[in-house]
Structure formats: C-alpha cells, structure tokens
N, C-alpha and C positions, 0 to 999 in steps of 0.2 A: 175547550173547543179549539181545534187546530184546523188550519187551512188544508192540511194533508188528509183530513177525514173526508171520505167520499161525499157525504151529504153536504158538508160545508162547502167543499169545492164545487159541487154541482149548483148549489144555491148562489154562490159567488159568480159562477160562470153565467148563469141565467140573468142575474141582476146586471152584470156588466154588459151582457149582450143587449139588454134593453137600453142601457145608457148609450152604447155605441150606435144603435139604430136611431134613437131620438136625436143624438148629436149629428149624425149624418144628414138627417132630414133638415135640421136647423142650418147646417153648413151649406147645403145645396140650395135650399128653398128660400131662406130668409134674404130679404132685400131691404132697401131704404124704408119700405113700409113697415118693417119689423124692427126699426132702429131702437125703440125703447126696450124691446125684449133682448136684443143683442147687447145693448149697454148693460142691462141687468145681469145677463149671464157672465159677461166679463167682470162686472163689479163683484159678483159673488166669488168668482175665481180669485180675484185680487185680494179680497178679504180673507179667503182661505189661505193664501200664501203668506200674508202678513201674520195671521193667527198661528200658522205652523211654525214660523220663526220664533214667535213669542213662546209657544208651547215647547219648542225644542230647547230653549234656554232653561226650562224647568224640568222637562223630561225628554231626553233625546229620542227614546224609542217612540213615544207617542207623536212627537213632532215629525219624525221621519215618516211614520205611517201616514200622517195627515197630509204632508206635502206630496207624497207619492200618489195618494188617492185623488186629491184635488187635481193634480197634474194629469193623471190617467183619464179623468172624467171630462177634461176640457182641452187644456193647452196641448197636451201630447196628441190628442185626436186631431186637432187643427193641423199639426205638422204632418200627421199621417195622410189626411185628406189632401193637403197641399201637394204631397209627393205622389200619391196614387193617381190623383186627377190632373196633375201637372197644371194647377191653376190656383189662384187666390180669390176667394169670393168676398162678398160684403162683410161677413163676420170676421174674416181674416185681415181685411184691410183697414178696419176701424183703428183710429188713433189709440183708443183704449186698449186694443190688443197689443200694441207696442209696449205699453206699460205692463200689461199682464204677462207678456212673454219675458220681459226683463225681470220682473219680480219672481217669476217661476224659476229662472236661472239662478237668481240670488238666493231664493229659499232652498233649492236643491243643493247649491254649493254650501250654504251655511249649515244645513243639517248634515251634509256629508263630512265636511271638514271639521266644523266646530262641535256638532252634536255627536256624530257617530265616530269621530276621530279616524276617518278613512284616510290613508296616506299612500295607497298604491299609485304607481306612476300613471296608470290609465285613468284613475280618478282625478288626479291633479291635472292631467291633460284635458279631460272632459270639462272640468271646472273652468280652466283657463280659456278654452274655446268658447264655451257658452257665455261667459261674462264679456269676452271681447266682442263676440258677434252681436250680442243683445244690447251692449252699450251703443253700438251703431244703430241698432233698431230703435232704441229708446229715443235717440236724437233725431233719427230720420223719420220714423213712422209716428211716434207719439208727439215729438216736439216739432216736426216739420222744419227742421233746421236746413237751410239751403245747402246743397252738396250732399249731406247725409241722406236726404229723402231720395235723391237720384240714385245713390248707391243701393238703397233698399229695393227700389223698383228694378234696378239692373239685375238683381238676383232672383226676381220673381220667376217661378217655374215656367209660366206661360210666355214670359219675355224670352227665356232661353229657347223655348220651342219655336217662337216666332223668328228667332235668329238662326234657325236651322237645326236646333236640337243639340243635345250634349255631345254627339259624335261628329259634329261638323268640323270642329277645330278644338285646339287645346284650351282656348279661352272659355268656350261654352262648356267644355267638360269640367274645368275647374269651378265654374259658377255652379254647375249642377252638383258636383261633389261637395261643395261648401254647404249646400242646403241639406244634403244627405248626412254630412258630418254633424250638423246641428241635431238632427233627429237621433242619430246614433249616440251622441254624447248625452242627450236628454234621457234616452232609454237606459244607457249604462248606469247613470246616477240613480235613476228611479229603481232599477232592478237591484242595485247594491243596497239601497236604503231599505227596500222590502226584505231582502235576504237577511239583513242585519237585525231587523226590528220585528218581523212577524213571529208569532209563537212557533217555536221549533227551529227558528233561524239562528244564525251566529249571534252571540251576545254582543251588545253594544259595548265598546271599550270605554273604560273610565279614564 
C-alpha cells in the first residue's frame, strides 16, 4: 500500500482534513475554560515527540514518519494558524506549548540528522534555526525566565500588527520574517523526513 495510490491518497487527504478542521476549532474556540483539554492535547504531542526520538534510534524510517505525523497534526498547525490569523490564542500561549514546540524542533532535528543522515545545507540551516529559536521559546514561554519572556511576546504576530504591521519599518519586517522562517524551517524538515521515509520515497541512508 503506497501513498501514491489514488484510494490511499484520498483516504489520507480526508483524514487529514478532519484533523485540520478539529484543530482549527480547538485553536480558535478553546479558552481558559478548556485548560484541561488544552494541556492534554499538548501532553499527547510531547509524548509523541519523545517516542519518535526513541523509535528513531531503533528504526530511522518509522521514527521519521512518527515525528512528521505528530508534528503535522498539532504543532505545525499551531504555527499555520498563528501566521494566517496573525494572532496567538490560549492554546498557543500555554507554557506547555513552549516545551512542546522545543521538543518538536529537537525531534525533527534528531530524526533528520541522526536518523535519516540528511546533510544538505538547507537541512542544516533549518535545524540550526529551529533549535536556536525554540531554545529562546523554551526559556521564555515555558520557563518564564525574565528577559526571554519579553522577547517571545515581542515576536507575537498580533504585537507586530499592533506596532503597525510588517511593512511599517525594517524592524517589524524582520520580526515578521523570523516567525515565517520558523514555519518554513519546520515544513522543510517535515517534508524531507516524509520524502525519505514513506513507501516509494528515497531510502534512508545508513
């Protein structure tokens, strides 16, 4: 059974469409009243990233697929909604999301570099950017370390909009592009891992 088969592709598209719809509802509608559910969603994602790194050490292909799927079903979508809606909602601002986002970057990087032996310059660049950006997020959002937390808020999309938008000045544009670079780097690594690991893709290097 290959993803290139029409029926398999259609089933995967429908299933992912449902995931996207449900996740959008959660992202937009959930507030402090849904704190338990939000924590549970982040916790499941964190467990998935930790499990994917353990699995990757045993089987690089399965670990790569797992981290990509877990990412696409939650963390990647949060970044997409942040960008499209130019805001960060309750789900995105939780301290646990800072840890989830960091572990996502760590798992993607580990599976790409250690598991799948990817060494392309753009892969190395994406890994370096994600780890650097989300180390700040780990200290600022998850740890609430003074100074780091202000930096995290400074890059929130809605704060950039409140300051006049990305086209008002170079500083706003750089803040906006930094957020987009995060999403692009995440997408590049996820796409490379799927291309390497799904049936019919390029074989994982030994």
